[in-house]
N, C-alpha and C positions, 0 to 999 in steps of 0.2 A: 713440184720443183720450184725453188726460188729463182734459179738461174739455169738457162740453157744456152750453150755456146754451140753454134753450128758452122763448121767449115770456115773458121776464122783465119784469115791470112793477112799479114801486115808487113810492109817493107819500108825501109828508109833508103831511098836510092836503089842501089843494087844489093843491099844487105837485107836478107829476109829475117825479120825479128821474130815473127811467129809464122808457122807454116801449117795451114789446114787443120786447126785445132777444133775438136768437138768433145764436149763433156757436159755433164749436168751436176747441179748441186741441190741437195735436198733441203727442205725447210728445216730450220732450227738445227743446223749442223755446222761444224767448224772444219774447214778444209784448208790444208796447207799446200801451197805451190812451192815445191822444193827443187833447187838447182843452183848451179854456180852463177856468178855475175856474167851477164851477157847472154843468158839462155832464153830471154824473152819474158821473164816473169813480170817485170814492171810494165812493159808495153801491154801485156795482157790485162792487167788490172786497170790500167789507164783507159783502155778500150771499154772495159766493163763499167767504169765510173763515168764515161762520156767525155773524158779529157782528150781523147784521140778519136778521130773519125774513122769508121769502118771502111776499109778498102774492098775487102771480099768477105762474104759470110754474113751471119745474122746473130744478134744477141736478143734473147727473150728474157724478160724479167717478170716473174709471177705470171707466166703464160701469155704475156703481151710483148710484142716485138718493140724494142726500144732503139735498135740501130741496125741498119744495113747500108748498102752502097748509096741508097737514095736519100736517107734522112738519118739524123742523129738527135735523139731526145736530149735536151740540155741536162747537164749534171744536176742542176737544182730541181729538175722535175722527176728525178729518179730517187726513190727512197733508199739511197745509198750514201754512206759516209766513209770518207777516206782519211786514214791516219798516215800522213806522209813520213818519210824516213827522217826528215829534219824537223818534224812536228808542226811547222808552219803556224805557230801561234801568233796572235796579233800582239806585237811588241808594246803598243801604246795602251793596252788594256791589262788590268789586273787578272789574276786567275779567275776570280768570280765573274768579272766582266766578260772574259772569254767564254765561259760556260753559259752565262746569261744570254749573250748574243746568239749562241747556237740554239737556245731554247725560246727565242723571242717570239716565234710564231705559234707556240703551243698554248692551248687553253689553260692547262694546269701548270703554268710556268713555274710558280714558286715551289709547289710540291715536287715537280720534276727536278728542279735545280737542287733542292735539298736532298733528294734521293740520289742524284748523280754524285753530289759532293761526298756523300757517305759511302757509296759504292766504290768510288775511285780513290778514297782515302786522301783527299786534298784539303781537309779542314784546317790544317795547321798553317797553310800559306795562301789563303784565299785573297789577301790584300797585297800580295807581292806581284811584281812584274816578271814576265818570262825570263829576262836576261839575268835575274838574280837567283834563279832556281838551278838545282843540279840536274843532270841528265835524267835521272830517275824521276824527279819531281815533274820535269817537263813532259816526260812520257805519260805520267798519270793525268796531267792536265789535258794533253792531246786526246787521250782516251775518253776523259770526262766530257770534253767538248763534242767529241764525235757521237757519243751515245746520247747526249742531250738533244740531238736532232731526232732521236727515236727512229733510227734507220731500220729498214727491213734487212739490209745487208751491210755489214761493216767490213771495210777493206783495210788491211794493215800491211804496209810496205816496209819490210825489214825493221820491225818496230823495236827490236832489242839489240841491234848490232853495235851500238855505241856504249852499251852499259857494261860495267865491270861484272865479273863472274857472280859474286855473291848477290849483288843488287839485281842482276838479271834473273836469277832463280826466283827471287821474291816477286818481281814485277810480272814474270811469266805466270806464276801461280795465281797472283791477283787478277791478271788479265783473263785467265781461264775461268775463274769464278765469276768475274764481271760479265763476260759474254754469256755464260750459262744462266745468269740471272735475267737476261733479256729475252724478249720474244723476237729474236732475230737470228740470222746466220752470219758467219764470218769467213772471210778468206784471208789467210796469213801468208804473205810472201816471205820466204826465208831461204838461206843457203845452209842452215844448220839443221842437220837431220834429227838431232836430239830434241830441239825445240819443236820440230814438226811432229815427232812422235808423241811428245807430252801434250801438245795442244789439240791434236786433230782427231776427228772421227775418220777422216780419209785423207790420203796424201796423193797429190798429183806430181809426179816426177817429170821435170822437163830437162831437155838437153838440146842445144842448138835450135831453139824455136819449135821443137816438137815434143809431144808427150810420149815418154818411153814406158811408163807404167803408172797405173792408178790402182789404189787399193787401201785397205785398212793398214794401220801402222805395222801390225804383226805380220801381215802378208808381205809388205814391202821389205821388212827386215829378214824374215825367214824364207821368203820365196822371191828373191830378186830376179828380174828378167834378164839381166846381163851384168858384165863386169862393172860397168859404170854405176849401176844402182847398188850393187854389193859393196862398192868402195865408198859410198856416201857416208857410211856409219863409222868411219875410222880407217886407219891403215890396214892393209891386208897383205898376205903373202900370195903372190901370183906365179904360177908355173905353167909352162907350155908342155903339152903332152900329145900323145896319139893313142887312139882307141885300138886295142888289140884284144879280141875275144871278150868283149864287153868289160874290159878293164883298162885302166890307164896308170902308167908309172909316174910317180912324183918323188921328190927328195924325201917326202914323209911316208913313203910306202906305196903299195899298189891299192888303188881304189876301184870298187865295183861301180859300173855305170849302167844307165838305162837310156833307151831311146837314142842311141848313137850307133853309127855304122862303123865297121872295121876300117881302120886307116884314116878315120876322120880326125882332123886336127882340133884340139880343144885348149881352152884356158881353164886352169883349175885355181879357184880362189879359196884360200884358207884363212879365215879370220884368226888373229892371234888368240882369241878366246877359245878356239877349237883345240888348242894344243895344251894338254894337261901334263905337268912334269912331276917327276920324282927324282930326288938326288940319290945317286948310287955311291957306295963307299969306294968302289974301284972302277976303272974304265970298263965300259960295257961294249961288247962286240956285237950285240944283237942289232937287227936292222932299225928297230925303233929306239934309237939312242942318239945323243949328241953331246957337244961340249959347250959349256957356258962361256960366252965372251964378256958379257957385262950384265948387271942387274940394276934397274932403276925403280926406286920407290916413288909412287905417285899418289899416296894417301890411301884411297880405298883399294887400290890394286898395284900390281908391279908389272913392269915390262922386262922380259928376259930376252937378251940377245944371245943367240946360240948358232953353232954351225952343225950341220948334219951332212952325211955323205949319201949320195944317191947310189943306184945299183951298179954304176960303173966307176965309183969311188971319187966322183967330183964333189967338191965342197960347196955348200949353199948356206947363205946367211938367212936365218929364220928369226921371227919375233913371236914370242908367246906372251899372253896376257893372263895373269891370274889374280884372283881376289885375295886381298890380305898382304902380309909382309913376307911373302916367300922370296928370299933374296940369296940364292946360291952364289958362292964366291966364283970369280973368274977361274976358268980351267976345271971347274967341277964337272963331273960326268953326270948326265941325266938320262933317264928313260922317259918316254912319252907315250901317251895314248891320245886318240882323236875323238872329239865330239862331232859327229857328222852333221848335226844340225847347223853347224857353222862352216860347212864345206860345200862349195857350189862348182859345177862344171858347165861351161858354156862353149858353144861352137866358136871356132876361131876363123 
């Protein structure tokens, strides 16, 4: 293991930033810490970097303890590099000088600098100063400077949050290739589930200072542990229901359930992707039907707003998401089927 966190707890006054966290990270892996602002992500990686002192718990780096209540190995003595959210480049140094400073203690300095410049794609602005660069260019320089230290562990704190959509895709792709070319591991802090899935071998989901689920991207997506995790990947339809005879009623029909007791209250989460639609020529009276309110084209897919009636004739507003340009007119009648891979039932 490159990193072991054991029973880590940290507070600021009466506010618990992180609460009894324990996890491990394997060598040569990329792990994302996923969660909203204020969930403790940044506090956690600042503790890992040595920028905050441990209050309770232990941090092991490459099987050696680097921090506990009694001592804190200085950041410069850990083979860890930190890419800050605001990049924190030296403003009085050019791009090349920023990178050279990071590599100043390395024996193969010139060869290393040349390699880093090529990997990070910063050749075109080596003699510029940080304030003259775009956000994407500053991001590349921050990554280049961090890897020039040749860290065993790279920490990235919300590294793509200020980039526009098209540039973000390019930088994320380049960052992934860059990290994979190194003999090191990386922790990426993000609130964006799509970024986490694209970059990571494993995702650690945090909420209110605690870890609520850890797993491979496909496990987090298809086997979320609760409503919160299921909702991280975009908007969802949520219904309250009660278990009766191993089934629960929803506005989208009756669903079979497992591992629930009769009369147990549950939340049913239905991703818009689960609802497949067909336009009908005339109003449909079957249970699996609805009426279109509006259709929104989003490029690769479309969002359909519709109403459906439950078993006691109450109306519910539902969102369906389909690939392509399926755009039925308002007031169109539709029938639907459900993809149960995108439907989840949790205790309430």
